[in-house]
C-alpha positions as CSV (number, residue, x, y, z in Angstrom):
1,M,12.6,-4.3,20.7
2,G,14.6,-3.5,17.0
3,K,17.3,-1.2,16.7
4,I,15.8,2.0,16.7
5,Q,17.8,4.7,14.3
6,V,16.2,8.4,13.9
7,L,18.7,10.6,11.7
8,S,16.9,14.2,12.9
9,R,14.3,15.8,15.1
10,S,13.8,18.3,12.2
11,E,10.4,19.7,11.3
12,E,11.5,20.7,7.7
13,A,9.3,19.1,4.7
14,F,10.1,16.9,2.2
15,A,9.6,18.2,-1.2
16,D,7.8,15.2,-2.2
17,R,7.8,11.5,-1.5
18,R,10.5,11.1,-4.2
19,E,13.0,13.2,-2.4
20,A,11.9,11.7,0.9
21,G,12.6,7.7,-1.1
22,R,15.9,9.3,-2.4
23,L,16.9,10.3,1.0
24,L,16.2,7.2,2.9
25,G,17.1,5.0,0.5
26,A,21.3,6.6,1.0
27,A,20.6,6.1,4.4
28,L,20.2,2.6,3.8
29,E,23.1,2.4,1.9
30,R,24.7,-0.6,4.5
31,F,21.7,-3.0,3.6
32,R,22.7,-3.1,-0.4
33,A,25.2,-6.0,-0.2
34,Q,22.5,-8.1,1.7
35,R,20.2,-8.2,-1.6
36,P,17.1,-6.6,0.5
37,V,13.4,-6.8,-0.7
38,V,11.8,-3.4,-0.6
39,L,8.2,-3.3,0.0
40,G,6.1,-0.4,-0.2
41,I,3.2,0.1,1.5
42,P,0.1,0.9,-1.0
43,R,-0.3,3.7,-1.9
44,G,1.6,6.6,-1.5
45,G,4.8,3.8,0.4
46,V,5.0,2.4,-3.0
47,V,6.5,5.6,-4.4
48,V,8.8,6.1,-1.7
49,A,9.7,2.8,-1.7
50,A,10.8,2.7,-5.2
51,E,13.5,5.5,-5.1
52,V,14.7,3.4,-2.0
53,A,14.7,0.7,-4.4
54,D,16.3,2.2,-7.2
55,H,19.2,3.0,-4.8
56,L,20.3,0.0,-3.2
57,G,19.6,-1.8,-6.3
58,A,16.8,-4.0,-4.9
59,E,14.0,-5.7,-5.7
60,L,10.6,-4.0,-5.2
61,D,7.6,-5.3,-4.2
62,I,4.3,-4.4,-2.1
63,V,2.8,-5.8,1.0
64,L,-0.7,-6.2,0.8
65,S,-2.1,-6.6,4.3
66,R,-5.3,-4.4,6.3
67,K,-5.5,-3.6,9.5
68,I,-8.4,-4.8,11.9
69,G,-9.3,-1.4,13.7
70,A,-10.7,-1.5,17.3
71,P,-14.6,-0.7,17.6
72,G,-14.9,2.8,17.5
73,N,-11.4,4.0,16.9
74,P,-11.0,2.4,13.4
75,E,-7.0,3.9,13.6
76,L,-6.0,1.2,16.6
77,A,-5.0,-2.0,15.1
78,I,-6.1,-4.9,17.4
79,G,-4.8,-7.2,14.3
80,A,-4.5,-7.4,10.6
81,I,-5.7,-10.1,7.8
82,A,-2.6,-10.7,5.3
83,E,-2.5,-11.4,1.5
84,D,-3.5,-15.2,1.9
85,G,-5.7,-14.6,3.7
86,H,-4.2,-15.8,7.5
87,P,-5.8,-13.7,10.1
88,F,-3.7,-12.2,12.6
89,L,-5.1,-10.5,15.8
90,D,-3.1,-9.4,19.2
91,D,-5.2,-11.5,21.5
92,A,-3.8,-9.1,24.5
93,I,-5.3,-6.0,22.9
94,A,-8.4,-8.0,22.0
95,A,-9.1,-9.0,25.1
96,R,-8.4,-5.6,26.8
97,L,-10.9,-3.6,24.8
98,G,-13.5,-6.5,25.1
99,V,-14.2,-7.1,21.4
100,S,-16.2,-9.6,20.4
101,R,-15.4,-12.6,18.2
102,G,-18.8,-11.7,15.7
103,Y,-17.2,-7.9,15.2
104,I,-13.4,-9.6,14.5
105,E,-15.0,-12.1,12.1
106,R,-17.5,-8.7,10.0
107,E,-14.0,-7.0,10.1
108,E,-11.9,-9.5,8.3
109,R,-14.6,-10.1,5.8
110,H,-15.1,-6.8,5.2
111,Q,-10.7,-6.2,4.7
112,L,-11.1,-9.3,2.8
113,G,-12.8,-8.1,0.2
114,E,-10.4,-5.0,0.0
115,I,-7.4,-7.4,-0.3
116,A,-8.7,-9.2,-2.8
117,R,-9.5,-6.2,-5.0
118,R,-5.9,-5.0,-4.8
119,V,-4.3,-8.5,-5.3
120,E,-6.6,-8.8,-8.7
121,V,-4.9,-5.2,-10.0
122,F,-1.5,-5.5,-8.2
123,R,-0.3,-8.9,-8.5
124,K,-1.5,-8.9,-12.6
125,V,1.7,-7.2,-12.7
126,R,4.1,-8.4,-9.6
127,P,4.2,-11.5,-8.3
128,R,5.2,-12.2,-4.3
129,I,8.7,-12.2,-3.9
130,P,9.2,-14.9,-1.9
131,L,10.3,-13.4,1.3
132,A,11.7,-16.3,3.3
133,G,15.7,-15.6,4.6
134,R,15.7,-12.5,2.8
135,V,16.4,-9.0,4.5
136,V,12.7,-7.2,3.9
137,I,12.6,-3.3,4.5
138,V,9.2,-2.1,4.3
139,V,8.7,1.5,3.9
140,D,5.6,3.9,3.8
141,D,5.2,7.8,3.6
142,G,5.2,8.3,7.3
143,L,3.5,6.9,10.4
144,A,0.9,8.9,12.2
145,T,-0.7,5.7,14.7
146,G,1.8,3.3,13.3
147,A,-1.4,1.0,12.5
148,T,-1.1,0.5,9.1
149,M,3.0,-0.4,9.4
150,Q,2.3,-2.7,11.8
151,A,-0.6,-5.0,10.0
152,A,2.0,-5.0,7.1
153,L,4.5,-6.2,9.7
154,W,2.3,-9.0,11.0
155,A,2.1,-10.1,7.2
156,V,5.5,-10.1,6.6
157,R,6.9,-12.4,9.6
158,R,4.4,-14.8,8.2
159,D,6.7,-15.4,5.2
160,R,9.6,-16.0,7.8
161,P,12.2,-13.5,6.3
162,G,15.8,-12.8,7.8
163,S,15.1,-9.3,9.2
164,A,12.5,-7.4,8.9
165,I,13.5,-3.5,8.8
166,V,10.8,-0.6,8.6
167,A,11.9,2.1,6.7
168,V,10.1,5.9,7.0
169,P,11.2,9.6,6.3
170,V,9.3,11.2,8.9
171,A,7.2,9.6,12.3
172,A,5.8,10.5,15.4
173,E,7.8,9.4,18.4
174,D,5.2,7.2,20.6
175,T,4.8,5.4,17.0
176,I,8.3,4.6,17.0
177,E,8.9,2.8,20.1
178,R,5.9,1.2,19.6
179,I,6.5,-0.1,16.2
180,A,9.7,-1.2,16.9
181,K,9.0,-3.7,19.1
182,S,7.6,-5.9,15.9
183,A,10.5,-5.4,13.7
184,D,14.0,-6.1,14.1
185,E,15.4,-2.2,13.0
186,L,13.5,1.0,12.5
187,L,14.8,4.1,10.7
188,C,13.4,7.5,10.5
189,L,15.1,10.2,9.0
190,R,13.0,12.5,10.9
191,A,11.3,12.5,14.0
192,P,10.2,15.5,15.3
193,W,9.0,16.3,18.5
194,D,5.7,18.2,17.3
195,F,4.5,15.9,14.8
196,G,0.4,16.5,14.0
197,A,0.4,14.6,10.8
198,V,2.6,13.1,8.4
199,G,0.8,15.2,5.3
200,R,2.3,18.2,7.1
201,F,6.1,17.3,6.5
202,Y,5.5,17.3,2.7
203,D,5.6,20.3,0.0
204,R,3.4,18.1,-1.9
205,F,1.1,15.1,-0.6
206,D,-0.8,14.4,-3.3
207,Q,-3.3,10.9,-3.3
208,V,-1.7,8.3,-5.1
209,E,-3.9,6.2,-7.5
210,D,-3.5,2.8,-8.3
211,D,-2.5,3.6,-11.9
212,E,0.4,5.2,-10.6
213,V,1.5,2.2,-7.9
214,L,0.9,-0.5,-11.0
215,A,3.5,1.7,-13.8
216,I,6.0,1.9,-10.8
217,L,5.8,-2.0,-10.3
218,E,5.7,-2.5,-14.5
219,R,8.7,-0.6,-14.1
220,H,10.6,-2.1,-12.1
221,R,9.3,-5.7,-13.3
222,A,10.7,-5.1,-16.8
223,A,14.1,-3.6,-15.1
224,K,14.8,-6.9,-13.1
225,G,13.3,-9.2,-16.2
226,V,10.4,-10.5,-14.1
227,G,8.3,-13.0,-16.0
228,A,10.3,-11.7,-19.1
């Protein structure tokens, strides 16, 4: 299990994702000199990740992966599909639940369709940054069940980073313990004992649309001179 850092048990809400990102970036200051790649999980996680990348002077990218949910419990990840189409399956969970091969194949096809759509939208603006050997910080706006983050970590690990760090503003305690097993380190600003839902810990928690993600990626690409 990776190192876990929980900075507070406070239930105080963040003003919005940008404030959360600025606070998260400050807490990650020690990684600045390591030239990390910051990966945001679309869509809301990209807003937080952009602030982290700005603070650290880091490159910003996204991680495009989709979880394969368990039958009747889609929030429980039994596997994931990465951007390159490579499937990841937690064989132990799948076997315990008695998940059929047919179900898994149908879910893989469905999730690949959504990944293909997102690749078409986002990769025109932000070509993938190679992760091999790099310090990679994976960011979302919060962890409830953690299924999406688990899928993202499986995808990131395939690229053989030097280390994979999970950084989130807020998370449920039991989820922190589970996700830390797949990361080298997990940093969470606030892990209230009484969690509920991620949106509860933001005064403003608007839906983030593709256009906003595209604008963020374009700004960072221009700032770093990518594709210039």
